[in-house]
N, C-alpha and C positions, 0 to 999 in steps of 0.2 A: 509544576513537574513537565508540564509538555516540554516546555524548549529546553530545559536540559536534558532533553532526547536528542533535539536538532543535531548533536556533533556524534552522538551514536548512530544517528540517522545516514549521514554523509558518509560514516568512515565504513559502514553497510554497504552502502553502494561501489565505493572506489575496489572494496574487497568484491562484488559480484562482477567486476567486469573484468577480472582474472588479471591475475603476475603479469610483467611485460617480459616480450621473446626475450629467452634465456636462459630463461629457471629451468628445473632439473625434471626432461621428461619420464625418470626414471618414478619420480615422485609424487604420479599422479594421482594419487588417490591418499593423501595425508591432509593435515588440515594445519598446518603449520607456516601458511602464507605464500601458499603455489597456487596452481592454478586449479585446485582440486571442485570451485564452484562455476569454474566457465568453461570445465570441459566436456568431453561426455565420456568419461571410465574408458577409453579406448586406449589409452596410451599415448595418442597419437596428436592429440589436440595443440601442439607447437607445429602442426604442419597450418594449421589454420582451417581444416575440413571440418566436416561434425558426419561422424558414420550414419546419424538419426535421418540425415537427410532435411531438415530444416534447419532454420538459424534460431531458434526459440532455445536453445539448450545453452543458455550461456557463453557465448561465443564471442562475445566481448567487441563483436565488429559495429565502425559506426555506420549509424543510418544515412545512406547517402544514396540520393539529396536529403537534406533533414528537413528541409521546405515541406517534403510529402507530408511530414506530420503534424503542420498547420493546419486546424479545425477538426483533427484525429480525435476520435472518442473513443475510449477503452470502458468497459464492464468490468468493474473491480470484484472479483469475488471472497466476497468478505465471510460466506457461510460456509467458506472449507478452509478457514485460514488460521495460524496459528497464535490462539489468542495468549499472549506474554504476561499483563498486566493488565488488570488483578488478575493471577492465577487461577485463585478459583470460578472465573468466568470462563474457562478454556472450555469445562467440562460440560459445559449447560447452553453456551450461547448456538452453538448449530442449531438446539434442540427446538428452541422457539422463533428462531430466524428463519431456517431451513435455506433457501433459496434467496438469498440477500445481497445485493449488489447495492453499488455506488458508481454513478459513471462520472469519467474525470475529463475533462476537456483541454487539449491543447488549442490554447488562443494567439500564443506567439512565442518564438524566441528568438536567440541572438547568440551563435556560437563566438564571435567577437569580443561581446561584453562580457558573453558565460552566463546568461540569462534566460529563464523560460517563464513566461507564466502560466499558467494551470487555475483551472479550478472546478468545481463540480458543477457539474449541468443542471441548472437552472436556479445559482446564486445568482441575483441581479446587482453585487455588489461588485465592482472592478476588478478581475483580478489580479492577485499580488504575483507579486516576483521571489520569483525563486531563482534555483542555481542549476544550469546545465552546462553538463561537459559530455560530449556526446560518447555515448548511448542512451548517460545515466542522467538522473534528474531528484532535485529535491524541491519539493515544491516551497512558497509562500503558506500564509497561515488561510486555513477555507476554512466555510460553513458550509452545512449541507443536510437536503432530509435526502433519505433514501428515494429515487423517483421512480423506481417500481410498485415499490408498498407503501409511500408516505410515512412510513416509520423510523424511528432511532435519528435523532438530529445529532450532527458532528458539529462539534464548534473550535477555532483555533486547530482545525487541523492541519498534519501535516503527512504528505508522502512523500517517498522516493523509491525507486525504484530503476530496470532499464529496462531498455527498447528492444526491440529483436531488430536484427538491423536489418529487414524487413520491414518494419515498422508495424505488426503485421498486431504483437502480441505485448504486454507487459509482463516480463517477470521477477520474483522475487523481492517484490514491494512488501514496505512496510508502513504502515498507520500509525499516526500518535493523533490523541485528542480527547476531549471532552465530549463523553458520553450522554445523552437527554437519554433515560429508558421511558419515559414517558409516553414516546410512541410504541413503546415496544408490549404496553401493557394490552392490547385490544391483540394481539398474538399470542397472548397466554390466555385470555378469553375474550372474546369480544362485547359482555357488557363488563368485564372488570373494570372495577375503580381506580382512581387514579393512585399507579404508585404500587400496582401491581407486580411490576417486574423486580425493584425492588426488594419487595415483600421477600421474593421468590428468592433473590440473591442473601438477604438473612439467612436463607437455613443452611448456606453455603461457609457462614460466617464472616462476610463481607456487608459491609454497610454504604448506601450510598452516602456522597456528599451532595453537602449544596453547589445548585450551578450556577454557573458565572451573571448568566442572565438575569437570574430572578432570589439565587438561593434559596430556591425548596430546596429539599434535600431530596432529589433524583435523579443525582448525577455521579459521573465517574469517570477517573483517567483511564483511556484506553490504546496497549498497546496490539494491534496485529501485525503478523509476521507472515513471509512466505505466503503474498498474494501474490494470483495470476488472473489475468484482466485481457479479454481480446477484443478487438476493434471492432467497433460496430460498424455495419452497411453506413 
């Protein structure tokens, strides 16, 4: 199921960059393929400026020089993300995750080849190859454990988003992947038995599926949207 979402992620990233110059500036607040996701709602985004004074509002400007991204680390805030799959999780995910971050690191990129190598911090496997179209990206498949809490393993996860022109922020990002809930059990109760998180989810009308790593029934496919991330020092 995760792989079927990759075309959707790639399309979402291109939309987040905004439409090409020459669009109708008077139609700035519609959602019919114009630049409503890449403006500042002031109706003057076609001039390339941003009345908010920063470049994190979806200007679509490229990162220049793009080499400044290499080695950068971004804390992606999943605690405030919009959980769209499975829909039942959206109402409770922030309740027992709180401040929940995963750290994404840019290891290398190549504009000419259109490739980028991103990985979750702490992953010992080689960084997978993804798609790079400055300033947007779609990662390859990654595995991760939240480095700040040690909870919630992701497997075969893909992240797509857009870098701000300054390279200080990731915005409008999406994450899809298999979430292993066993890492969340202790957040419900430090003395909780294995499967406590899935037991909670059953009260919302959903069930966990067998995990790809060991076939234990503690996993489900997750899709989170509208993720933001700040560059770490």
